[in-house]
N, C-alpha and C positions, 0 to 999 in steps of 0.2 A: 853933392855927392863927394864921398870919401873916394878915396884913391883905394881904395880895396873894394868897393862897390862894383869896380869894374869885373872881376872875377864872377860876382853875383851875377851882374846883367849877362855876361855872358853865358853860364850855366843856365838862365831863366832862358833866353832867347834858344840858347841852342837844345835845351832836355825840356822846358816848361810844359809843352804839352804831354811831358812822359806821366805815368805814376810809377811807384815804387813802393816798395815794403820799407818798413823800418828794417828790420830783419836785413837786407840788402845793404842801405844806407849804411847800419852798422859796420858790416863788412868790409865795408868800400873805406869808412873813416880809419877801421884795423888797417887795412892794407896802406893808406898813406901815410899812418904812424911809422910801420914796418917799416915804407920807403925814406921817410921822414923824420927821423925819432927826435929834432929839435924842434918839431911842432905836438907833441905829444902830452904840453901840458894847454895850450891852448883848445886843443882838439876835445881835451878831456873837459874842460871848462864848457865849451860848446856842448856838449854831448850831455853832460848835467844839468846844462839850462832848458835845453831840449826836454828832456826825462820829465823835469820840474815845471815846467809852463802852467799846468792843471794847479800846482801847489797854491800858487798865486789866489789864487779863485777862492780857496778854501779862506783864507783869514777874513 
């Protein structure tokens, strides 16, 4: 497990049973970037990767 997986594991343990909309997630990502501008590029890359997941199936 990577060091960064600890946060993902905590998220899954604490909120893994919840269902959220992509609109809610998008708003949370915007808020996070507003509070932590140094993370704008990684969050943008994650959002783009998530948005394009289905594109890989088309190739």
